[in-house]
C-alpha positions as CSV (number, residue, x, y, z in Angstrom):
1,M,62.6,0.0,-0.1
2,F,66.0,0.5,0.7
3,D,67.4,0.6,3.9
4,P,68.5,3.6,4.9
5,K,71.1,2.5,7.3
6,A,72.4,0.2,4.4
7,I,72.6,3.4,2.1
8,D,74.6,5.3,5.2
9,D,76.9,2.0,5.8
10,I,77.9,2.4,2.3
11,A,78.2,6.2,1.8
12,S,80.3,6.1,5.1
13,R,82.5,3.4,3.7
14,L,83.1,5.4,0.4
15,A,84.0,8.4,2.6
16,N,86.5,6.6,4.6
17,A,87.9,5.2,1.7
18,V,89.2,8.6,0.8
19,P,93.0,9.6,1.1
20,P,93.9,11.3,4.0
21,G,94.6,14.4,2.5
22,L,91.2,15.0,1.8
23,N,89.8,14.2,5.0
24,S,88.5,18.0,5.9
25,L,86.0,16.9,2.8
26,K,84.8,13.7,4.6
27,E,82.0,14.6,5.5
28,D,80.9,16.1,2.5
29,L,81.8,13.7,0.4
30,E,79.8,10.9,2.6
31,K,76.6,13.2,2.5
32,T,77.4,13.7,-1.6
33,F,77.8,9.6,-1.4
34,H,74.6,9.3,0.3
35,A,72.9,11.5,-2.0
36,I,74.3,9.6,-5.1
37,L,73.6,6.3,-3.7
38,Q,69.7,6.9,-2.5
39,G,69.0,8.9,-6.0
40,A,70.4,6.1,-8.2
41,L,68.9,3.0,-5.9
42,G,65.6,4.8,-6.5
43,K,65.5,5.2,-10.1
44,L,66.0,1.1,-10.4
45,D,63.0,-0.6,-10.9
46,L,63.1,-3.0,-8.4
47,V,60.4,-5.2,-6.5
48,T,60.2,-6.0,-2.8
49,R,61.1,-9.5,-1.6
50,E,57.4,-9.7,-0.8
51,E,56.1,-8.6,-3.8
52,F,58.7,-11.0,-5.6
53,E,57.4,-14.0,-3.9
54,V,53.7,-13.6,-4.7
55,Q,54.4,-13.4,-8.4
56,K,57.0,-16.3,-7.8
57,A,53.7,-18.5,-6.7
58,V,51.5,-17.2,-9.5
59,L,54.0,-18.3,-11.9
60,A,54.2,-21.5,-10.0
61,K,50.5,-22.2,-9.9
62,T,50.2,-20.7,-14.0
63,R,52.7,-23.2,-14.8
64,T,50.9,-25.9,-13.5
65,K,47.7,-25.1,-15.1
66,L,49.6,-24.6,-18.3
67,E,50.7,-28.3,-18.0
68,D,47.6,-29.5,-17.2
69,L,46.3,-27.8,-20.2
70,E,48.9,-29.2,-22.5
71,I,47.9,-32.7,-21.1
72,R,44.3,-32.2,-21.7
73,V,44.9,-30.7,-25.2
74,A,47.3,-33.4,-26.2
75,A,44.5,-36.3,-25.1
76,L,41.8,-34.1,-27.2
77,E,44.1,-34.3,-30.1
78,K,44.5,-38.0,-30.1
79,A,41.2,-38.6,-30.0
80,A,40.1,-36.7,-32.1
81,S,42.6,-38.2,-34.6
82,G,41.8,-41.9,-33.8
83,P,38.6,-41.8,-35.5
84,D,39.9,-40.2,-38.7
85,L,42.9,-43.2,-38.7
86,Q,40.3,-46.3,-38.4
87,S,37.7,-44.6,-41.0
88,G,40.5,-44.0,-43.4
């Protein structure tokens, strides 16, 4: 789901931000950052862009159907209440 190169890039940037006195630990820190990022991002409940777009289309279609049904219900309610008003 996540681009491994992006995770590598972030881990590398974090490792490069380490103070100069800890350069000997840089490689270990980069591996640790990479593992932490990959683990944390893997736990997130995310969807792909494609899945999102599919659900977006389904929602738009459902919304259109709902609007159509609301119009039909309003027309039926109006028709149903019409004769009662005339006879009363």
